[in-house]
ZANU-103419 format. One record per residue (C-alpha): chain; residue number from 1; x, z, y. Coordinates in nm, 2 decimals. Layout:
% ZANU-103419
NODE unit pos     c1     c3     c2
NODE    A NUM      X      Z      Y
...
This chain:
% ZANU-103419
NODE unit pos     c1     c3     c2
NODE    A   1   0.00   0.00   0.00
NODE    A   2   0.16  -0.12   0.33
NODE    A   3   0.14  -0.38   0.60
NODE    A   4   0.24  -0.73   0.50
NODE    A   5   0.28  -1.07   0.68
NODE    A   6   0.19  -1.40   0.51
NODE    A   7   0.47  -1.65   0.53
NODE    A   8   0.23  -1.95   0.53
NODE    A   9   0.03  -1.86   0.84
NODE    A  10   0.18  -1.55   1.00
NODE    A  11  -0.13  -1.33   0.95
NODE    A  12  -0.10  -0.96   0.89
NODE    A  13  -0.28  -0.79   0.60
NODE    A  14  -0.30  -0.46   0.41
NODE    A  15  -0.33  -0.45   0.03
NODE    A  16  -0.48  -0.11  -0.08
NODE    A  17  -0.68   0.06  -0.35
NODE    A  18  -1.00   0.24  -0.29
NODE    A  19  -1.08   0.59  -0.43
NODE    A  20  -1.18   0.43  -0.76
NODE    A  21  -0.85   0.25  -0.80
NODE    A  22  -0.98  -0.10  -0.72
NODE    A  23  -0.75  -0.34  -0.54
NODE    A  24  -0.86  -0.48  -0.20
NODE    A  25  -0.70  -0.68   0.08
NODE    A  26  -0.79  -0.67   0.45
NODE    A  27  -0.66  -0.93   0.70
NODE    A  28  -0.61  -0.86   1.07
NODE    A  29  -0.49  -1.19   1.22
NODE    A  30  -0.17  -1.28   1.40
NODE    A  31   0.04  -1.13   1.67
NODE    A  32   0.15  -0.78   1.78
NODE    A  33  -0.21  -0.66   1.83
NODE    A  34  -0.30  -0.76   1.48
NODE    A  35   0.00  -0.58   1.34
NODE    A  36  -0.09  -0.26   1.53
NODE    A  37  -0.44  -0.28   1.39
NODE    A  38  -0.31  -0.33   1.04
NODE    A  39  -0.07  -0.03   1.07
NODE    A  40  -0.35   0.18   1.20
NODE    A  41  -0.57   0.09   0.91
NODE    A  42  -0.29   0.15   0.67
NODE    A  43  -0.25   0.50   0.81
NODE    A  44  -0.62   0.56   0.77
NODE    A  45  -0.60   0.46   0.40
NODE    A  46  -0.30   0.68   0.34
NODE    A  47  -0.48   0.97   0.50
NODE    A  48  -0.78   0.91   0.27
NODE    A  49  -1.02   0.84   0.57
NODE    A  50  -1.34   0.65   0.52
NODE    A  51  -1.30   0.28   0.47
NODE    A  52  -1.53   0.00   0.38
NODE    A  53  -1.55  -0.06   0.01
NODE    A  54  -1.70  -0.37  -0.15
NODE    A  55  -1.96  -0.37  -0.42
NODE    A  56  -1.87  -0.19  -0.74
NODE    A  57  -1.67  -0.45  -0.93
NODE    A  58  -1.79  -0.32  -1.26
NODE    A  59  -2.15  -0.43  -1.18
NODE    A  60  -2.14  -0.74  -0.97
NODE    A  61  -2.47  -0.85  -0.83
NODE    A  62  -2.63  -1.17  -0.97
NODE    A  63  -2.49  -1.48  -0.80
NODE    A  64  -2.23  -1.28  -0.62
NODE    A  65  -1.90  -1.46  -0.56
NODE    A  66  -1.61  -1.29  -0.74
NODE    A  67  -1.28  -1.26  -0.57
NODE    A  68  -0.94  -1.24  -0.75
NODE    A  69  -0.88  -0.87  -0.67
NODE    A  70  -1.22  -0.78  -0.82
NODE    A  71  -1.17  -1.00  -1.13
NODE    A  72  -0.82  -0.86  -1.18
NODE    A  73  -0.94  -0.50  -1.16
NODE    A  74  -1.23  -0.56  -1.40
NODE    A  75  -0.99  -0.72  -1.65
NODE    A  76  -0.74  -0.43  -1.62
NODE    A  77  -1.02  -0.17  -1.66
NODE    A  78  -1.15  -0.35  -1.97
NODE    A  79  -0.81  -0.38  -2.13
NODE    A  80  -0.74  -0.01  -2.06
NODE    A  81  -1.06   0.08  -2.24
NODE    A  82  -0.95  -0.13  -2.54
NODE    A  83  -0.62   0.06  -2.56
NODE    A  84  -0.39  -0.23  -2.45
NODE    A  85  -0.03  -0.16  -2.35
NODE    A  86  -0.02   0.03  -2.02
NODE    A  87   0.33  -0.11  -1.95
NODE    A  88   0.21  -0.47  -1.98
NODE    A  89  -0.10  -0.40  -1.76
NODE    A  90   0.12  -0.24  -1.50
NODE    A  91   0.34  -0.55  -1.49
NODE    A  92   0.04  -0.77  -1.45
NODE    A  93  -0.10  -0.54  -1.17
NODE    A  94   0.23  -0.56  -0.98
NODE    A  95   0.24  -0.94  -1.00
NODE    A  96  -0.11  -0.98  -0.88
NODE    A  97  -0.10  -0.72  -0.61
NODE    A  98   0.23  -0.83  -0.45
NODE    A  99   0.22  -1.20  -0.47
NODE    A 100  -0.10  -1.37  -0.61
NODE    A 101  -0.39  -1.18  -0.46
NODE    A 102  -0.27  -1.20  -0.10
NODE    A 103  -0.24  -1.58  -0.13
NODE    A 104  -0.60  -1.62  -0.24
NODE    A 105  -0.77  -1.31  -0.10
NODE    A 106  -1.00  -1.50   0.14
NODE    A 107  -1.16  -1.73  -0.12
NODE    A 108  -1.38  -1.67  -0.43
NODE    A 109  -1.21  -1.74  -0.76
NODE    A 110  -1.43  -2.05  -0.81
NODE    A 111  -1.25  -2.22  -0.52
NODE    A 112  -0.89  -2.16  -0.65
NODE    A 113  -0.74  -2.48  -0.78
NODE    A 114  -0.49  -2.54  -1.06
NODE    A 115  -0.22  -2.69  -0.84
NODE    A 116  -0.24  -2.40  -0.60
NODE    A 117  -0.17  -2.14  -0.87
NODE    A 118   0.11  -2.34  -1.02
NODE    A 119   0.28  -2.40  -0.68
NODE    A 120   0.24  -2.03  -0.58
NODE    A 121   0.40  -1.90  -0.89
NODE    A 122   0.67  -2.16  -0.88
NODE    A 123   0.75  -2.08  -0.52
NODE    A 124   0.76  -1.70  -0.56
NODE    A 125   0.95  -1.70  -0.88
NODE    A 126   1.18  -2.00  -0.81
NODE    A 127   1.49  -1.79  -0.90
NODE    A 128   1.33  -1.67  -1.23
NODE    A 129   1.37  -1.85  -1.56
NODE    A 130   1.10  -2.10  -1.68
NODE    A 131   1.02  -1.85  -1.95
NODE    A 132   0.94  -1.57  -1.70
NODE    A 133   0.73  -1.80  -1.49
NODE    A 134   0.54  -1.92  -1.80
NODE    A 135   0.47  -1.55  -1.89
NODE    A 136   0.33  -1.48  -1.55
NODE    A 137   0.11  -1.79  -1.56
NODE    A 138  -0.01  -1.69  -1.91
NODE    A 139  -0.11  -1.35  -1.77
NODE    A 140  -0.32  -1.52  -1.49
NODE    A 141  -0.48  -1.76  -1.74
NODE    A 142  -0.59  -1.46  -1.94
NODE    A 143  -0.75  -1.30  -1.64
NODE    A 144  -0.93  -1.62  -1.55
NODE    A 145  -1.05  -1.66  -1.90
NODE    A 146  -1.18  -1.31  -1.91
NODE    A 147  -1.40  -1.40  -1.61
NODE    A 148  -1.53  -1.71  -1.79
NODE    A 149  -1.60  -1.52  -2.12
NODE    A 150  -1.79  -1.25  -1.93
NODE    A 151  -1.99  -1.51  -1.72
NODE    A 152  -1.84  -1.38  -1.40
NODE    A 153  -1.69  -1.72  -1.31
NODE    A 154  -1.78  -2.07  -1.43
NODE    A 155  -1.43  -2.22  -1.49
NODE    A 156  -1.07  -2.12  -1.55
NODE    A 157  -0.84  -2.30  -1.31
NODE    A 158  -0.56  -2.27  -1.56
NODE    A 159  -0.77  -2.39  -1.86
NODE    A 160  -0.56  -2.70  -1.92
NODE    A 161  -0.22  -2.53  -1.86
NODE    A 162  -0.02  -2.46  -2.18
NODE    A 163   0.26  -2.21  -2.20
NODE    A 164   0.59  -2.39  -2.27
NODE    A 165   0.74  -2.32  -2.61
NODE    A 166   1.02  -2.07  -2.56
NODE    A 167   1.36  -2.19  -2.67
NODE    A 168   1.53  -1.95  -2.91
NODE    A 169   1.79  -1.74  -2.72
NODE    A 170   2.15  -1.85  -2.80
NODE    A 171   2.29  -1.51  -2.89
NODE    A 172   2.67  -1.51  -2.88
NODE    A 173   2.74  -1.14  -2.90
NODE    A 174   2.97  -1.03  -3.18
NODE    A 175   3.06  -0.69  -3.32
NODE    A 176   3.40  -0.72  -3.16
NODE    A 177   3.26  -0.79  -2.82
NODE    A 178   3.00  -0.52  -2.86
NODE    A 179   3.28  -0.26  -2.91
NODE    A 180   3.45  -0.39  -2.60
NODE    A 181   3.14  -0.35  -2.39
NODE    A 182   3.07   0.00  -2.53
NODE    A 183   3.43   0.10  -2.44
NODE    A 184   3.37  -0.02  -2.08
NODE    A 185   3.02   0.14  -2.05
NODE    A 186   2.92   0.46  -1.88
NODE    A 187   2.85   0.74  -2.12
NODE    A 188   2.47   0.72  -2.14
NODE    A 189   2.48   0.34  -2.18
NODE    A 190   2.75   0.37  -2.45
NODE    A 191   2.53   0.62  -2.64
NODE    A 192   2.22   0.39  -2.60
NODE    A 193   2.42   0.10  -2.74
NODE    A 194   2.52   0.32  -3.04
NODE    A 195   2.16   0.42  -3.10
NODE    A 196   2.04   0.06  -3.07
NODE    A 197   2.31  -0.06  -3.31
NODE    A 198   2.23   0.20  -3.58
NODE    A 199   1.86   0.18  -3.57
NODE    A 200   1.79  -0.18  -3.46
NODE    A 201   1.51  -0.07  -3.23
NODE    A 202   1.37  -0.27  -2.93
NODE    A 203   1.60  -0.18  -2.65
NODE    A 204   1.36  -0.12  -2.37
NODE    A 205   1.12   0.16  -2.26
NODE    A 206   0.89   0.10  -2.55
NODE    A 207   1.13   0.22  -2.83
NODE    A 208   1.49   0.30  -2.75
NODE    A 209   1.43   0.48  -2.42
NODE    A 210   1.11   0.64  -2.55
NODE    A 211   1.28   0.79  -2.86
NODE    A 212   1.27   1.17  -2.88
NODE    A 213   1.46   1.42  -3.09
NODE    A 214   1.12   1.52  -3.24
NODE    A 215   1.10   1.17  -3.39
NODE    A 216   1.40   1.25  -3.62
NODE    A 217   1.34   1.40  -3.97
NODE    A 218   1.67   1.59  -4.01
NODE    A 219   1.60   1.68  -4.37
NODE    A 220   1.51   1.33  -4.49
NODE    A 221   1.76   1.16  -4.26
NODE    A 222   1.52   0.92  -4.11
NODE    A 223   1.36   0.85  -3.77
NODE    A 224   1.00   0.75  -3.70
NODE    A 225   0.97   0.48  -3.44
NODE    A 226   0.64   0.39  -3.27
NODE    A 227   0.62   0.03  -3.15
NODE    A 228   0.39   0.00  -2.85
NODE    A 229   0.41  -0.38  -2.89
NODE    A 230   0.24  -0.38  -3.23
NODE    A 231   0.09  -0.03  -3.22
NODE    A 232   0.25   0.05  -3.55
NODE    A 233   0.50   0.32  -3.67
NODE    A 234   0.79   0.25  -3.90
NODE    A 235   1.05   0.46  -4.07
NODE    A 236   1.42   0.38  -4.03
NODE    A 237   1.68   0.55  -4.26
NODE    A 238   1.98   0.71  -4.09
NODE    A 239   2.33   0.69  -4.24
NODE    A 240   2.54   1.01  -4.30
NODE    A 241   2.79   0.91  -4.03
NODE    A 242   2.52   0.84  -3.76
NODE    A 243   2.33   1.15  -3.86
NODE    A 244   2.64   1.36  -3.77
NODE    A 245   2.66   1.17  -3.43
NODE    A 246   2.30   1.25  -3.36
NODE    A 247   2.35   1.62  -3.43
NODE    A 248   2.66   1.62  -3.21
NODE    A 249   2.47   1.47  -2.92
NODE    A 250   2.16   1.68  -2.97
NODE    A 251   2.37   2.00  -2.94
NODE    A 252   2.45   1.92  -2.58
NODE    A 253   2.12   1.75  -2.49
NODE    A 254   1.93   1.86  -2.18
NODE    A 255   1.60   1.69  -2.25
NODE    A 256   1.36   1.58  -2.53
NODE    A 257   1.49   1.22  -2.51
NODE    A 258   1.76   1.09  -2.74
NODE    A 259   1.89   0.87  -2.45
NODE    A 260   1.91   1.07  -2.13
NODE    A 261   2.09   1.08  -1.80
NODE    A 262   2.15   1.42  -1.63
NODE    A 263   1.87   1.57  -1.83
NODE    A 264   1.62   1.30  -1.74
NODE    A 265   1.47   1.01  -1.94
NODE    A 266   1.64   0.68  -1.87
NODE    A 267   1.39   0.42  -1.74
NODE    A 268   1.60   0.11  -1.72
NODE    A 269   1.96   0.03  -1.82
NODE    A 270   2.01  -0.34  -1.75
NODE    A 271   2.22  -0.30  -1.44
NODE    A 272   2.47  -0.07  -1.62
NODE    A 273   2.48  -0.32  -1.90
NODE    A 274   2.58  -0.60  -1.66
NODE    A 275   2.85  -0.38  -1.51
NODE    A 276   2.99  -0.29  -1.85
NODE    A 277   3.00  -0.66  -1.96
NODE    A 278   3.19  -0.75  -1.64
NODE    A 279   3.44  -0.47  -1.69
NODE    A 280   3.49  -0.57  -2.06
NODE    A 281   3.57  -0.93  -1.95
NODE    A 282   3.27  -1.08  -2.13
NODE    A 283   3.21  -1.42  -1.97
NODE    A 284   2.89  -1.53  -2.15
NODE    A 285   2.54  -1.38  -2.08
NODE    A 286   2.46  -1.06  -2.27
NODE    A 287   2.16  -0.83  -2.25
NODE    A 288   2.10  -0.51  -2.43
NODE    A 289   1.84  -0.67  -2.65
NODE    A 290   2.12  -0.88  -2.80
NODE    A 291   2.22  -0.57  -3.00
NODE    A 292   1.89  -0.59  -3.18
NODE    A 293   1.95  -0.95  -3.27
NODE    A 294   2.31  -0.87  -3.38
NODE    A 295   2.17  -0.59  -3.60
NODE    A 296   1.94  -0.83  -3.78
NODE    A 297   2.18  -1.12  -3.82
NODE    A 298   2.46  -0.89  -3.94
NODE    A 299   2.24  -0.73  -4.21
NODE    A 300   2.13  -1.07  -4.33
NODE    A 301   2.48  -1.21  -4.33
NODE    A 302   2.59  -0.91  -4.54
NODE    A 303   2.33  -0.99  -4.80
NODE    A 304   2.05  -0.76  -4.67
NODE    A 305   1.71  -0.82  -4.82
NODE    A 306   1.49  -1.03  -4.59
NODE    A 307   1.19  -0.81  -4.65
NODE    A 308   1.39  -0.49  -4.58
NODE    A 309   1.53  -0.63  -4.26
NODE    A 310   1.19  -0.74  -4.15
NODE    A 311   1.05  -0.39  -4.21
NODE    A 312   1.34  -0.23  -4.02
NODE    A 313   1.28  -0.46  -3.73
NODE    A 314   0.91  -0.38  -3.72
NODE    A 315   0.81  -0.75  -3.75
NODE    A 316   0.45  -0.83  -3.83
NODE    A 317   0.57  -1.06  -4.12
NODE    A 318   0.87  -1.17  -4.32
NODE    A 319   0.80  -1.52  -4.19
NODE    A 320   0.85  -1.40  -3.83
NODE    A 321   1.20  -1.26  -3.93
NODE    A 322   1.29  -1.58  -4.10
NODE    A 323   1.18  -1.79  -3.81
NODE    A 324   1.37  -1.58  -3.56
NODE    A 325   1.70  -1.53  -3.73
NODE    A 326   1.76  -1.77  -4.02
NODE    A 327   1.84  -2.05  -3.78
NODE    A 328   2.14  -1.85  -3.67
NODE    A 329   2.28  -1.81  -4.02
NODE    A 330   2.48  -2.13  -4.06
NODE    A 331   2.73  -1.97  -4.30
NODE    A 332   2.45  -1.85  -4.52
NODE    A 333   2.31  -2.21  -4.54
NODE    A 334   2.66  -2.34  -4.63
NODE    A 335   2.71  -2.08  -4.90
NODE    A 336   2.37  -2.15  -5.04
NODE    A 337   2.41  -2.52  -5.06
NODE    A 338   2.75  -2.47  -5.22
NODE    A 339   2.57  -2.32  -5.52
NODE    A 340   2.39  -2.64  -5.60
NODE    A 341   2.52  -2.78  -5.93
NODE    A 342   2.69  -3.12  -5.92
NODE    A 343   2.54  -3.41  -6.11
NODE    A 344   2.76  -3.57  -6.37
NODE    A 345   2.97  -3.85  -6.23
NODE    A 346   2.85  -4.20  -6.36
NODE    A 347   3.09  -4.37  -6.60
NODE    A 348   3.29  -4.66  -6.45
């Protein structure tokens, strides 16, 4: 919630939420006077003073034109009620609130055109990868389709848009380079890398950074990992060596979280990872998630059972594991084809 200025026409506006948590946008025109009015309104909102609130978006009147902020809030409310990932919904809310809603706040959803949405996302996220832009457009398409399915709007402006197929990431990280990066990392990152390597967990806030000491069964030497992505729980065995490391770190822990920094939960770790890679002299792109890929490919190269690896990774099917990782195992293919018996040579 604050005062913003549109780049396309210079008008000032305030994006805010009412007492029910619904997103709204109020425009004040151009110039210094408009800016002062916007700042005054912004202060009123922050002080919880009375403001004008549109009709309850949960019960739109028949024939009422739906605006994007209303449709977005209805979608988020519906998905929260269904138990969808709060983290993903928050990401969607930020995208909509900061960039998309302000651009289309003055017109009903029915008047939004396909090319406008594509151009808007392309302009805002020009420095992001095509994969990221595709993910954001997929979010928007889902919101629009929610409106169509619930008869709130008649058409989805992105109905003909198809998400580009993502090219498999070219993971170049090796165990040797992983050790170099770990040696150059700050202590909490080095420990996070060690945990990720030994457990093969997803390396973001959903698994690695959410892991607590209470998730570890010390007697059975296993850890219970809850995957918010699939809403499933899996059990990962812990080696004797890593079990000893866990106990060593736990003895000096200041919080409930396995990965912590100054007694607090770590929320993001990507910047520290980039710094460690630079210090280690790694010249190709590396992200923390590459450790999970390396975990899987190493196990498969060492003869690990595909079904077991799939279970450790928390994949929904063995086929998913094979599709994601077998294309990286060129040596395995070569060793396999070498086992093919030769046919008898024809007599000359």
